[in-house]
TORLO-579087 format. One line per 10 residues: number of its first residue (from 1); their letters; for each residue x, y negated, z negated of C-alpha. Coordinates in steps of 0.1 Angstrom, whole numbers, always signed. Example, Ala and Ser with C-alpha at 12.3 -4.5 7.8 and 13.67 -1.06 7.14 Angstrom:
2
1	as	+123 +45 -78 ~ +137 +11 -71 .
END
This chain:
638
1	mvttspwhla	+480 -2422 -653 ~ +487 -2406 -688 ~ +474 -2377 -706 ~ +478 -2377 -743 ~ +476 -2342 -754 ~ +493 -2324 -741 ~ +516 -2352 -730 ~ +515 -2356 -692 ~ +527 -2384 -670 ~ +517 -2390 -631 .
11	fvqrhgakls	+518 -2418 -607 ~ +491 -2419 -582 ~ +490 -2441 -549 ~ +454 -2452 -536 ~ +464 -2440 -506 ~ +496 -2419 -508 ~ +512 -2391 -526 ~ +510 -2384 -563 ~ +541 -2380 -584 ~ +531 -2358 -613 .
21	esrdtgpgpt	+554 -2349 -641 ~ +566 -2312 -640 ~ +546 -2288 -663 ~ +573 -2262 -658 ~ +602 -2257 -682 ~ +636 -2244 -674 ~ +673 -2251 -679 ~ +683 -2289 -680 ~ +658 -2313 -682 ~ +631 -2296 -664 .
31	gslgfeaggv	+597 -2303 -679 ~ +582 -2334 -694 ~ +600 -2365 -708 ~ +627 -2354 -731 ~ +663 -2355 -745 ~ +692 -2330 -749 ~ +709 -2325 -782 ~ +733 -2301 -790 ~ +731 -2286 -755 ~ +693 -2279 -763 .
41	wqhatavvsd	+667 -2298 -743 ~ +637 -2309 -763 ~ +604 -2324 -746 ~ +575 -2344 -754 ~ +544 -2327 -765 ~ +515 -2352 -773 ~ +510 -2390 -779 ~ +512 -2398 -818 ~ +502 -2435 -815 ~ +494 -2457 -783 .
51	nlrggaydae	+486 -2493 -772 ~ +474 -2507 -740 ~ +479 -2544 -737 ~ +478 -2567 -707 ~ +485 -2539 -684 ~ +516 -2525 -705 ~ +514 -2492 -720 ~ +534 -2484 -752 ~ +533 -2450 -766 ~ +551 -2429 -794 .
61	lattdplrri	+554 -2393 -786 ~ +558 -2361 -806 ~ +585 -2336 -794 ~ +597 -2301 -796 ~ +623 -2316 -822 ~ +602 -2321 -856 ~ +628 -2348 -865 ~ +627 -2369 -835 ~ +601 -2387 -814 ~ +602 -2405 -779 .
71	hvgivptgpg	+591 -2443 -777 ~ +580 -2450 -741 ~ +570 -2482 -724 ~ +552 -2485 -690 ~ +547 -2517 -673 ~ +537 -2527 -638 ~ +563 -2550 -625 ~ +551 -2559 -591 ~ +525 -2547 -564 ~ +533 -2509 -562 .
81	vvsvianvvg	+559 -2510 -587 ~ +558 -2495 -622 ~ +588 -2496 -648 ~ +594 -2469 -674 ~ +616 -2471 -704 ~ +618 -2442 -730 ~ +642 -2439 -759 ~ +647 -2415 -787 ~ +633 -2424 -821 ~ +651 -2411 -850 .
91	stsgvghagi	+688 -2401 -851 ~ +704 -2403 -819 ~ +735 -2385 -832 ~ +744 -2358 -810 ~ +718 -2369 -781 ~ +738 -2366 -750 ~ +711 -2369 -724 ~ +677 -2383 -717 ~ +657 -2370 -686 ~ +624 -2363 -670 .
101	afgaprgerq	+611 -2338 -642 ~ +586 -2340 -615 ~ +569 -2317 -592 ~ +581 -2312 -557 ~ +559 -2296 -532 ~ +571 -2275 -505 ~ +583 -2295 -473 ~ +593 -2326 -493 ~ +626 -2340 -482 ~ +646 -2359 -509 .
111	lgfgersnav	+667 -2389 -492 ~ +686 -2419 -502 ~ +710 -2414 -532 ~ +733 -2440 -517 ~ +763 -2433 -494 ~ +766 -2395 -492 ~ +788 -2372 -471 ~ +775 -2338 -478 ~ +739 -2341 -466 ~ +711 -2365 -460 .
121	dqrgntveny	+682 -2344 -475 ~ +697 -2334 -508 ~ +669 -2309 -518 ~ +687 -2279 -533 ~ +716 -2299 -546 ~ +728 -2313 -579 ~ +735 -2351 -570 ~ +759 -2370 -593 ~ +754 -2406 -596 ~ +790 -2420 -604 .
131	vaegpyqpde	+812 -2446 -584 ~ +842 -2427 -573 ~ +866 -2422 -542 ~ +860 -2395 -520 ~ +845 -2369 -512 ~ +875 -2359 -492 ~ +879 -2323 -479 ~ +882 -2296 -504 ~ +919 -2287 -495 ~ +930 -2325 -498 .
141	rpfiaafvpp	+916 -2329 -532 ~ +947 -2317 -552 ~ +967 -2344 -531 ~ +944 -2371 -538 ~ +940 -2363 -574 ~ +978 -2368 -578 ~ +974 -2405 -567 ~ +939 -2418 -578 ~ +934 -2427 -616 ~ +911 -2401 -631 .
151	agyhprddaa	+883 -2427 -638 ~ +881 -2432 -600 ~ +878 -2396 -588 ~ +855 -2367 -591 ~ +862 -2338 -568 ~ +830 -2332 -556 ~ +812 -2328 -523 ~ +787 -2355 -532 ~ +813 -2379 -545 ~ +806 -2416 -534 .
161	yfpmpwllst	+822 -2449 -531 ~ +787 -2465 -531 ~ +761 -2440 -549 ~ +728 -2452 -560 ~ +705 -2433 -584 ~ +677 -2436 -559 ~ +653 -2409 -546 ~ +631 -2416 -515 ~ +608 -2390 -508 ~ +593 -2382 -475 .
171	rgygflldgg	+559 -2380 -494 ~ +561 -2418 -494 ~ +575 -2428 -530 ~ +606 -2439 -543 ~ +622 -2434 -577 ~ +652 -2454 -592 ~ +672 -2450 -624 ~ +680 -2483 -639 ~ +713 -2494 -656 ~ +748 -2483 -656 .
181	ptsnfrlgtd	+750 -2448 -671 ~ +762 -2419 -652 ~ +734 -2397 -641 ~ +723 -2365 -621 ~ +695 -2355 -600 ~ +690 -2316 -601 ~ +669 -2311 -568 ~ +653 -2278 -570 ~ +683 -2264 -585 ~ +665 -2253 -618 .
191	qpgawsaeve	+631 -2248 -606 ~ +625 -2248 -568 ~ +593 -2266 -572 ~ +607 -2294 -593 ~ +632 -2321 -595 ~ +647 -2338 -623 ~ +666 -2369 -634 ~ +691 -2369 -665 ~ +711 -2398 -677 ~ +739 -2402 -702 .
201	gseiafrvfa	+727 -2415 -736 ~ +694 -2415 -755 ~ +675 -2438 -732 ~ +663 -2433 -696 ~ +648 -2463 -677 ~ +634 -2460 -643 ~ +611 -2476 -618 ~ +587 -2460 -593 ~ +579 -2477 -559 ~ +548 -2469 -540 .
211	gprpagalsr	+547 -2464 -502 ~ +526 -2450 -491 ~ +551 -2442 -463 ~ +589 -2441 -470 ~ +595 -2473 -453 ~ +571 -2490 -476 ~ +587 -2475 -507 ~ +622 -2486 -492 ~ +608 -2521 -488 ~ +595 -2525 -522 .
221	mtaavgrqpp	+627 -2513 -537 ~ +649 -2536 -516 ~ +629 -2565 -524 ~ +632 -2557 -563 ~ +670 -2550 -564 ~ +682 -2571 -532 ~ +690 -2570 -498 ~ +725 -2579 -480 ~ +727 -2617 -472 ~ +719 -2626 -436 .
231	aaaafyfgpw	+748 -2623 -414 ~ +769 -2656 -417 ~ +783 -2656 -383 ~ +780 -2640 -349 ~ +813 -2622 -349 ~ +797 -2597 -374 ~ +781 -2582 -346 ~ +809 -2578 -321 ~ +837 -2552 -317 ~ +863 -2555 -344 .
241	fqpeggnqps	+896 -2541 -339 ~ +930 -2534 -359 ~ +961 -2547 -339 ~ +986 -2520 -332 ~ +1021 -2528 -315 ~ +1022 -2565 -324 ~ +995 -2590 -327 ~ +1001 -2609 -295 ~ +1007 -2578 -274 ~ +973 -2563 -289 .
251	idrlraadap	+954 -2594 -277 ~ +971 -2594 -243 ~ +962 -2555 -238 ~ +926 -2562 -245 ~ +924 -2594 -225 ~ +941 -2575 -195 ~ +915 -2548 -199 ~ +887 -2573 -201 ~ +876 -2556 -233 ~ +857 -2578 -256 .
261	aslantythy	+863 -2582 -293 ~ +851 -2606 -319 ~ +873 -2601 -351 ~ +908 -2588 -357 ~ +914 -2568 -390 ~ +947 -2576 -406 ~ +960 -2566 -438 ~ +983 -2589 -457 ~ +976 -2578 -493 ~ +970 -2610 -513 .
271	lpcgaqqght	+962 -2585 -540 ~ +973 -2567 -559 ~ +1008 -2577 -558 ~ +1008 -2610 -536 ~ +1024 -2598 -503 ~ +1016 -2634 -489 ~ +1040 -2650 -514 ~ +1067 -2671 -497 ~ +1050 -2666 -462 ~ +1027 -2694 -459 .
281	asegaltslf	+1039 -2709 -427 ~ +1038 -2673 -410 ~ +1004 -2667 -425 ~ +991 -2698 -409 ~ +1008 -2692 -376 ~ +989 -2654 -377 ~ +956 -2667 -382 ~ +960 -2696 -356 ~ +973 -2670 -330 ~ +939 -2650 -333 .
291	hgaglavtay	+918 -2682 -335 ~ +936 -2693 -303 ~ +923 -2663 -286 ~ +887 -2667 -299 ~ +891 -2642 -326 ~ +881 -2642 -362 ~ +907 -2626 -384 ~ +906 -2609 -420 ~ +932 -2600 -447 ~ +930 -2579 -477 .
301	fnpmictsyh	+920 -2581 -515 ~ +911 -2556 -541 ~ +902 -2565 -577 ~ +935 -2554 -592 ~ +968 -2575 -601 ~ +1001 -2560 -603 ~ +1018 -2568 -636 ~ +1050 -2577 -614 ~ +1029 -2605 -595 ~ +1042 -2637 -613 .
311	pvwdqavaqn	+1028 -2660 -622 ~ +994 -2647 -614 ~ +996 -2618 -636 ~ +1008 -2639 -666 ~ +980 -2665 -658 ~ +954 -2639 -658 ~ +963 -2624 -693 ~ +965 -2661 -705 ~ +930 -2670 -694 ~ +918 -2636 -706 .
321	vvtknqfgqp	+902 -2625 -672 ~ +918 -2591 -673 ~ +897 -2558 -685 ~ +911 -2550 -721 ~ +919 -2515 -737 ~ +904 -2506 -769 ~ +932 -2523 -788 ~ +925 -2556 -774 ~ +951 -2557 -749 ~ +953 -2558 -710 .
331	yvykytgstv	+943 -2524 -696 ~ +973 -2511 -674 ~ +971 -2482 -652 ~ +988 -2468 -622 ~ +978 -2479 -584 ~ +993 -2461 -554 ~ +997 -2480 -523 ~ +1028 -2479 -502 ~ +1045 -2474 -537 ~ +1032 -2469 -574 .
341	flvgqmdfta	+1024 -2503 -592 ~ +1012 -2510 -626 ~ +980 -2531 -625 ~ +954 -2544 -644 ~ +918 -2553 -630 ~ +899 -2585 -631 ~ +871 -2587 -658 ~ +844 -2605 -640 ~ +823 -2608 -672 ~ +852 -2632 -687 .
351	pralpfwngl	+840 -2668 -689 ~ +870 -2680 -668 ~ +869 -2651 -643 ~ +850 -2671 -617 ~ +872 -2700 -614 ~ +903 -2679 -614 ~ +890 -2656 -586 ~ +880 -2685 -566 ~ +917 -2697 -567 ~ +931 -2663 -555 .
361	lgeavrngyd	+903 -2661 -527 ~ +908 -2697 -517 ~ +945 -2691 -507 ~ +936 -2669 -480 ~ +910 -2692 -468 ~ +934 -2721 -467 ~ +958 -2701 -447 ~ +932 -2697 -419 ~ +915 -2662 -428 ~ +878 -2657 -418 .
371	gwmedfgeyt	+874 -2628 -446 ~ +889 -2598 -460 ~ +886 -2562 -467 ~ +873 -2562 -504 ~ +887 -2529 -511 ~ +882 -2505 -544 ~ +863 -2512 -574 ~ +858 -2476 -583 ~ +886 -2475 -613 ~ +872 -2489 -644 .
381	psdarsadgt	+882 -2465 -674 ~ +855 -2452 -697 ~ +873 -2467 -726 ~ +878 -2500 -712 ~ +864 -2530 -728 ~ +848 -2561 -711 ~ +843 -2596 -723 ~ +805 -2593 -725 ~ +805 -2561 -744 ~ +792 -2536 -719 .
391	pgpqmhnlyp	+805 -2501 -728 ~ +832 -2488 -705 ~ +811 -2459 -692 ~ +783 -2483 -679 ~ +808 -2508 -667 ~ +824 -2483 -645 ~ +792 -2481 -623 ~ +782 -2518 -628 ~ +815 -2533 -620 ~ +813 -2532 -582 .
401	alyhrasllf	+783 -2555 -582 ~ +799 -2578 -605 ~ +831 -2577 -583 ~ +813 -2582 -550 ~ +790 -2610 -565 ~ +820 -2629 -578 ~ +832 -2629 -541 ~ +802 -2636 -524 ~ +796 -2667 -546 ~ +830 -2679 -534 .
411	aqtaprplar	+823 -2673 -498 ~ +790 -2693 -500 ~ +810 -2724 -508 ~ +837 -2718 -481 ~ +843 -2744 -454 ~ +836 -2718 -429 ~ +816 -2685 -424 ~ +836 -2657 -440 ~ +830 -2619 -434 ~ +838 -2598 -466 .
421	fnrsgwtgaa	+834 -2559 -461 ~ +836 -2537 -492 ~ +834 -2500 -498 ~ +822 -2496 -535 ~ +787 -2503 -548 ~ +758 -2493 -570 ~ +723 -2505 -575 ~ +721 -2540 -569 ~ +755 -2545 -552 ~ +737 -2547 -516 .
431	rwsqivwggd	+726 -2583 -524 ~ +763 -2593 -528 ~ +777 -2573 -500 ~ +778 -2589 -466 ~ +792 -2560 -450 ~ +798 -2524 -463 ~ +823 -2499 -448 ~ +822 -2461 -455 ~ +857 -2459 -471 ~ +885 -2437 -462 .
441	pttgwgfdgl	+871 -2406 -440 ~ +890 -2377 -427 ~ +902 -2378 -390 ~ +880 -2346 -383 ~ +846 -2335 -365 ~ +828 -2323 -398 ~ +826 -2328 -433 ~ +843 -2360 -444 ~ +849 -2368 -408 ~ +825 -2378 -378 .
451	qsavyngltm	+795 -2359 -389 ~ +797 -2373 -424 ~ +800 -2409 -412 ~ +764 -2401 -394 ~ +752 -2391 -428 ~ +769 -2421 -445 ~ +752 -2446 -423 ~ +718 -2429 -425 ~ +719 -2424 -464 ~ +731 -2460 -467 .
461	glsgvslwgs	+701 -2472 -444 ~ +677 -2450 -468 ~ +693 -2468 -498 ~ +687 -2504 -486 ~ +719 -2512 -467 ~ +719 -2524 -431 ~ +752 -2540 -423 ~ +773 -2508 -427 ~ +801 -2493 -404 ~ +828 -2465 -407 .
471	diggyfslgt	+865 -2466 -401 ~ +861 -2455 -364 ~ +887 -2428 -359 ~ +888 -2419 -396 ~ +915 -2426 -422 ~ +934 -2395 -436 ~ +951 -2373 -412 ~ +962 -2345 -437 ~ +976 -2311 -429 ~ +964 -2303 -394 .
481	nqltpellir	+938 -2330 -391 ~ +946 -2353 -362 ~ +928 -2383 -343 ~ +927 -2369 -308 ~ +916 -2391 -278 ~ +882 -2371 -276 ~ +874 -2374 -314 ~ +882 -2411 -312 ~ +860 -2417 -282 ~ +831 -2399 -299 .
491	wiemgmtsgv	+837 -2419 -329 ~ +837 -2451 -308 ~ +803 -2442 -294 ~ +789 -2438 -328 ~ +804 -2470 -341 ~ +786 -2488 -314 ~ +756 -2479 -325 ~ +762 -2487 -362 ~ +756 -2519 -381 ~ +792 -2530 -378 .
501	mrtegtgfal	+817 -2517 -350 ~ +851 -2516 -365 ~ +881 -2495 -356 ~ +909 -2482 -380 ~ +942 -2484 -362 ~ +967 -2468 -387 ~ +955 -2447 -415 ~ +973 -2423 -434 ~ +990 -2391 -418 ~ +1009 -2364 -437 .
511	pakpraqifd	+1029 -2351 -420 ~ +1034 -2376 -397 ~ +1018 -2373 -364 ~ +1005 -2391 -332 ~ +973 -2412 -335 ~ +952 -2420 -307 ~ +945 -2457 -302 ~ +919 -2479 -284 ~ +947 -2493 -263 ~ +957 -2457 -248 .
521	pdvlpawrry	+950 -2455 -211 ~ +927 -2422 -218 ~ +906 -2443 -245 ~ +907 -2479 -233 ~ +880 -2475 -205 ~ +857 -2459 -232 ~ +865 -2486 -257 ~ +857 -2514 -230 ~ +824 -2497 -220 ~ +812 -2497 -255 .
531	aklrtqlypy	+827 -2530 -265 ~ +809 -2546 -235 ~ +776 -2530 -243 ~ +779 -2540 -281 ~ +784 -2574 -269 ~ +754 -2575 -246 ~ +733 -2561 -275 ~ +741 -2593 -297 ~ +702 -2605 -295 ~ +691 -2573 -302 .
541	lraadaeyqr	+713 -2569 -333 ~ +704 -2604 -344 ~ +668 -2595 -344 ~ +673 -2562 -361 ~ +692 -2578 -389 ~ +664 -2605 -393 ~ +637 -2575 -394 ~ +660 -2561 -422 ~ +658 -2595 -441 ~ +620 -2593 -439 .
551	sgmpvmrhla	+613 -2558 -446 ~ +643 -2539 -458 ~ +643 -2517 -426 ~ +681 -2511 -416 ~ +698 -2512 -384 ~ +704 -2474 -385 ~ +670 -2459 -390 ~ +665 -2423 -401 ~ +636 -2411 -383 ~ +617 -2406 -414 .
561	lvyprdprav	+612 -2443 -417 ~ +596 -2447 -383 ~ +579 -2413 -377 ~ +570 -2402 -413 ~ +541 -2380 -401 ~ +560 -2362 -373 ~ +580 -2331 -392 ~ +602 -2324 -365 ~ +614 -2360 -365 ~ +615 -2364 -403 .
571	arddeylfgp	+638 -2330 -402 ~ +665 -2346 -380 ~ +699 -2359 -398 ~ +719 -2361 -366 ~ +702 -2389 -346 ~ +686 -2420 -356 ~ +670 -2452 -341 ~ +697 -2479 -336 ~ +672 -2511 -342 ~ +636 -2506 -332 .
581	dllaapvlep	+639 -2493 -297 ~ +673 -2474 -290 ~ +675 -2436 -302 ~ +709 -2426 -309 ~ +723 -2391 -308 ~ +762 -2390 -313 ~ +781 -2362 -299 ~ +795 -2343 -331 ~ +811 -2314 -317 ~ +846 -2310 -297 .
591	gaktrslylp	+842 -2302 -261 ~ +805 -2306 -261 ~ +791 -2311 -224 ~ +755 -2311 -236 ~ +735 -2327 -267 ~ +704 -2311 -280 ~ +681 -2338 -296 ~ +646 -2343 -306 ~ +625 -2370 -289 ~ +599 -2382 -312 .
601	rgawvdlwrs	+564 -2387 -299 ~ +558 -2412 -271 ~ +576 -2420 -237 ~ +612 -2425 -236 ~ +636 -2441 -209 ~ +668 -2419 -204 ~ +691 -2449 -206 ~ +723 -2432 -191 ~ +702 -2416 -162 ~ +685 -2447 -155 .
611	asfavrpgel	+712 -2475 -155 ~ +745 -2473 -138 ~ +776 -2491 -155 ~ +794 -2513 -134 ~ +832 -2511 -142 ~ +845 -2540 -128 ~ +821 -2565 -145 ~ +814 -2543 -173 ~ +778 -2545 -169 ~ +747 -2522 -171 .
621	hlgrarllag	+724 -2522 -140 ~ +691 -2507 -145 ~ +679 -2487 -115 ~ +647 -2465 -114 ~ +637 -2457 -149 ~ +637 -2420 -157 ~ +610 -2412 -182 ~ +611 -2384 -208 ~ +582 -2374 -227 ~ +586 -2372 -264 .
631	grrvvlpa	+574 -2349 -290 ~ +598 -2322 -281 ~ +634 -2311 -281 ~ +654 -2319 -248 ~ +690 -2311 -238 ~ +709 -2341 -222 ~ +746 -2344 -206 ~ +772 -2352 -233 .
END
């Protein structure tokens, strides 16, 4: 709905909420459609000319800047989906941002935004949409900044490996910024009753998705930008582990404990530097060992190539499949792993990139691997040049989708099902991401640790990603942070109720310190219990994945997706539905003996007080069901 004088834009659902352009003004983009030039925001005032043809609306708008106007195009692109593109008409010199703001009634929660660690409801925050490492804990950031290239790191609490410029409102609409520019949402920070979106550059493009409920808007969005592929193999849904203390001993310990597993994560780094060179026989023996135990096994790749990796680096340069600098030479930067390497990165827009990439991945498959960690993807510099001409600032955010697309296209031609798990992403990356994992969290209970892992899973689900899992146990143990048996057990419990159940066995500790393992005597019984339960839930998980394919409903379901009219359910960010029928409330505090949670409306079976776990066979036996009435808060044993 458009009002011409004064200019005003609103989106009205037949049976849902109205999204109306803000009439307030304030700092930043708060107000009508506008742009920033020289630090001052100018806004649309009235329609100068317009045209409506075939459902598409075009208009030229006068603004508070007498020398510049705004052209806007509004087009329905599907049932319940409207696309808007607006750009500055006149000189764009000095124009730094384009933006728009909308009203935000009291009580509205603003969810989504890709994978975020600081919050699930971002109302009251400024959220940056930029692919980066992190967030890491504040006192860790100076250490991290010394090792990560500047393009890959913004020291912010909302930093994200897999951001999406996507807002899902509990009022039942979704808003998605299109394209690759870095952008920001200001969610009540400039005006408490308004939120805004601003994009670097002189053009803003976005889509609005109708609900009328949040799940409906999410379904429309995921149908438009793509959902994750269906799980390629049963082993996706079983317990994954990282061998510790030797491959055969790890297998033997799990077998002796009768602890099921479906996949072993190993980390021979085929890239960046070719750690497999000269080890073809031992690589084949390693994969055969795990296959003989009935396990799938993964290797490691990232999109970088060491300049010392010969002849691969020389071939990549000769075939022009490496990202270039402004002088047309391979863009080389420092990458820190076990040591510091000079690397370039694949340019997946280059004409020969896909065949070249296929050759690198194919070596691992020929050696027997069933997939790999598909690491990184966050480091594209702003002054990089790609073969297709995409500017560096936009390619930075678009790169992960191109990277994961290339890998999935290869995986779909492989002689057996493969599992790739990646951490980086952006809008559109989900359709190329078989599995997403949450990057490198801190081995702690709170921010960037276990609590944030819950936030990560929920925000990913609210952004259209279902097969997601965290590093069970965390990765970075810096300073006093340490993985204790209690923390590991609580993380195992949370991991069991994630899209993917996957442990991290080593991580990085400074100073060096002991790290609890799933094989430890005080942890193994808990690992076995939840690995058994995970395995027994296989049909349930398969059905949940099929539902995601149909509707975009994730495995980890924020209660707003299922109970949108229950305000107390919508407000919970520390519990969720695991599939359609199981309510999960991970224990997030050390030493907890009880757990307070909200039961949504209806009748619930208290599983742990209605079933007994038979230790020897590792089976749950249902006794007399203990029913709990919903619509209230309850306190249960932890």
